[in-house]
C-alpha positions in Angstrom: 212.5 37.0 76.6 215.9 36.3 74.4 218.9 38.2 74.6 218.6 41.4 72.2 222.7 40.9 71.7 222.1 37.4 70.1 219.2 38.1 68.2 220.9 38.6 64.9 223.3 35.3 65.2 220.0 33.5 66.4 217.9 34.6 63.6 220.9 32.9 61.7 219.4 29.7 62.8 216.6 29.5 60.1 219.0 30.5 57.3 219.7 28.5 54.0 223.5 29.1 54.9 223.2 27.4 58.3 221.0 24.5 57.0 224.0 23.9 54.6 226.2 23.6 57.5 224.1 21.0 59.2 224.0 18.9 56.0 227.8 19.1 55.9 228.2 17.6 59.8 225.2 15.3 58.7 227.5 14.2 55.9 230.5 14.0 57.8 228.7 12.3 60.7 227.4 9.2 58.6 230.8 8.6 56.6 232.1 8.1 60.1 229.2 5.8 61.3 229.7 4.0 57.9 233.3 3.7 58.0 234.5 3.6 61.8 232.2 1.1 63.1 232.2 0.7 67.0 229.7 -1.0 69.2 227.5 1.3 71.1 228.2 2.4 74.6 226.6 0.2 77.3 224.8 3.2 78.7 223.5 4.3 75.4 219.7 3.0 74.8 218.7 1.7 71.9 219.6 -1.5 69.7 223.4 -2.3 69.5 224.0 -4.7 66.7 225.7 -3.5 63.9 224.9 -3.9 60.0 227.3 -5.3 57.5 228.5 -2.9 54.7 231.6 -4.4 52.7 235.2 -6.1 52.9 237.8 -3.8 53.2 241.6 -4.9 53.3 243.7 -5.4 56.5 246.1 -2.7 57.4 247.8 -2.2 60.2 245.6 -1.2 63.3 242.4 -2.8 62.3 240.3 -4.6 64.9 241.6 -8.4 64.7 238.3 -9.1 65.5 236.7 -7.6 62.6 239.0 -10.6 60.3 237.0 -12.5 58.0 238.8 -15.7 58.8 236.6 -17.9 56.5 237.6 -15.9 53.8 241.3 -16.1 54.6 241.0 -20.1 54.6 239.6 -20.1 51.3 241.2 -17.4 49.8 244.4 -16.2 51.4 243.3 -12.9 51.6 243.4 -10.6 54.9 239.8 -8.7 54.8 238.1 -6.7 57.5 234.4 -6.7 57.6 232.8 -3.3 57.6 229.7 -2.5 59.7 227.4 0.3 60.0 226.2 1.6 63.6 222.6 0.7 64.5 221.6 4.2 66.4 218.8 4.1 69.5 215.6 4.7 68.1 214.9 7.7 70.2 216.7 10.9 71.6 215.4 13.8 73.4 217.3 17.1 73.6 217.0 19.5 76.6 218.0 23.5 76.4 218.6 25.3 79.8 217.1 28.7 78.8 217.4 30.5 82.3 219.1 33.6 82.5 222.7 32.7 83.6 222.6 30.5 80.0 222.5 34.5 78.5 225.5 34.9 79.5 228.8 35.1 77.3 227.1 33.9 74.4 226.0 30.2 75.9 222.9 29.9 75.0 223.4 31.1 71.6 225.8 28.0 71.4 223.6 25.8 73.3 221.1 26.7 70.6 222.8 25.9 67.4 224.1 23.0 68.9 220.9 21.8 69.6 219.6 22.7 66.1 222.4 20.1 64.8 221.7 17.2 67.4 217.7 17.5 66.4 218.8 17.6 62.4 221.1 14.7 63.1 218.7 13.1 65.1 215.5 12.9 62.6 218.0 11.8 60.1 219.7 9.3 61.9 216.9 7.8 64.4 213.1 7.5 64.1 212.6 11.0 65.9 213.8 13.9 68.3 212.3 15.1 71.5 213.0 19.0 72.1 212.2 20.4 75.4 213.3 23.6 77.3 213.3 24.2 80.9 212.7 26.2 82.7 209.1 26.9 80.7 206.0 25.7 79.7 205.6 22.0 80.5 205.4 21.2 76.8 208.1 18.9 74.3 207.9 19.0 70.6 208.8 15.9 68.9 210.5 15.9 65.5 210.6 13.1 63.1 211.8 14.7 59.7 213.9 17.2 58.5 211.2 19.1 57.0 209.6 19.3 60.6 213.1 20.7 61.8 212.6 24.2 60.5 209.8 24.8 63.3 212.0 23.6 65.6 214.9 26.3 64.3 212.3 29.1 64.8 211.3 28.2 68.5 215.2 27.6 69.4 215.5 31.5 67.6 213.5 32.7 70.1 213.7 31.1 73.3 216.0 32.5 76.2 216.1 34.1 79.9 212.5 32.7 80.5 211.5 32.4 84.4 210.9 29.0 85.7 207.6 28.1 85.3 207.4 24.4 85.1 209.3 21.9 86.9 210.9 19.2 85.2 208.9 16.6 86.8 206.1 18.1 84.3 208.5 17.9 81.2 209.6 14.4 82.4 206.1 13.2 82.5 205.6 13.5 79.1 208.8 11.9 78.0 209.3 8.0 77.6 210.8 5.8 80.2 214.9 4.9 79.1 214.6 7.7 76.7 218.3 9.0 75.8 218.2 12.2 76.8 220.9 15.1 75.9 220.9 18.3 78.1 222.4 21.5 77.3 223.2 23.1 80.5 225.6 25.5 82.6 224.1 23.6 85.6 223.7 26.8 88.0 220.9 26.5 90.4 218.5 23.8 91.4 216.4 23.2 88.1 219.6 21.3 86.4 219.9 18.8 89.1 216.5 18.4 89.9 216.4 16.8 85.9 219.2 14.6 87.4 217.0 13.3 89.9 214.2 13.1 87.6 216.5 10.9 85.1 217.1 8.6 86.9 213.5 8.3 88.8 212.5 7.9 85.1 215.0 5.4 83.9 216.2 7.6 81.4 219.8 7.4 79.7 221.3 10.9 80.3 224.0 12.6 79.2 224.4 16.1 80.8 226.8 18.5 78.2 228.1 21.3 80.2 228.2 24.1 78.5 230.9 26.0 79.6 232.2 29.8 78.2 236.2 30.6 78.5 235.7 34.0 80.0 233.7 32.3 82.9 236.2 29.5 83.5 239.5 31.5 82.9 238.5 35.4 83.2 241.3 37.9 83.5 239.7 41.0 84.3 240.9 43.7 87.0 239.5 46.5 88.3 236.3 48.1 90.0 233.2 46.0 88.4 229.5 45.9 89.4 228.6 43.1 89.1 224.7 41.7 88.7 223.6 38.1 89.0 222.0 36.5 86.1 219.2 34.9 87.6 218.1 37.4 90.2 219.2 40.5 89.4 221.0 41.8 92.3 223.9 44.0 91.7 226.7 44.3 93.7 230.2 46.9 93.6 233.3 44.7 93.4 237.5 45.5 93.3 238.8 42.6 91.2 242.3 41.7 92.2 244.5 38.6 91.2 244.1 36.9 94.6 239.6 37.2 94.1 240.4 35.7 90.5 242.5 32.8 92.1 239.5 32.5 94.6 237.2 32.4 91.9 238.9 29.7 89.2 239.1 27.7 92.6 235.4 27.9 93.2 234.5 27.6 89.5 236.4 24.2 89.6 234.5 23.3 92.7 231.3 23.7 90.9 232.8 21.6 88.0 234.0 19.0 90.0 230.5 18.8 92.3 228.5 18.7 89.4 230.5 15.6 87.8 229.8 13.8 91.2 226.0 14.8 91.1 226.2 13.2 87.5 228.1 10.1 88.6 226.0 9.4 91.6 222.8 9.7 89.2 224.3 7.1 86.5 224.6 10.1 84.1 227.1 10.8 81.9 228.9 14.5 82.2 230.8 16.4 79.3 232.2 19.7 79.3 231.2 21.7 76.0 233.4 24.7 75.4 231.1 27.5 74.0 233.7 28.5 71.6 234.0 25.5 69.7 233.0 25.0 66.3 229.9 23.2 65.6 231.5 20.4 63.6 233.9 19.9 66.5 231.3 20.0 69.2 228.9 17.7 67.6 232.0 15.1 67.3 233.3 15.4 70.6 229.9 14.7 71.8 229.4 11.6 69.5 232.5 10.1 70.7 232.2 10.8 74.3 228.4 8.9 73.9 230.2 6.1 72.1 228.7 6.3 68.6 231.2 7.0 67.0 235.3 6.8 67.2 
């Protein structure tokens, strides 16, 4: 069941204003793909060829490998070839909808970020698959921007679900060598199961580790009743500066452990702050996975 505190915000996923925001991000990404060419990172599945777009005058800092020396020999003009990146043909976007993600707005942020990634995907690549975990062993495939509205409606209501299906069941419906973007806080064992299955299925995984400022660097002090988001177990606790220091060390260990597991499974790991503006978050992700500079 979705967190009622987030219902108003997430209902905006299907609003004209949010669609307009996604259109703006899409236009920005298209400009960057056209004028800031790069070869795709080696871990990114799909074609790595570049399509020639135009010549531009050379300027300081341009890659000398892009200079067309044939033009220089004929005309004595130094020009640079500009290319557009050929993107991988298929993405899959997975969202962790477990109870811990409902804390500090992480799930709300993940929903909106996933919506933008799906919207970009159906415009820039052939198709995008959406899956939720833990949840029903079901995936949804989108090929046109018009299809995305259905996905936005789904995203606006998901959250806080109990585990009813393993990632093994979901992974069975995804093609081998799919480029998977997983949005999770990586608590518990379910996300680690995904990392294992991603390796076994030869998927090209990217772990987008959603982190809230409140959980990374809390500044509480006093007596609190803490409740485990996953189990519901509650306990009364006196929060002191020493306890906060210990907590921050434990949280850093959690991040380091997740990164180590990702390295072992050949999955790229990227921390994404849950309070980042969407356009900055998307740019950061596309840069980290090697699609744009």
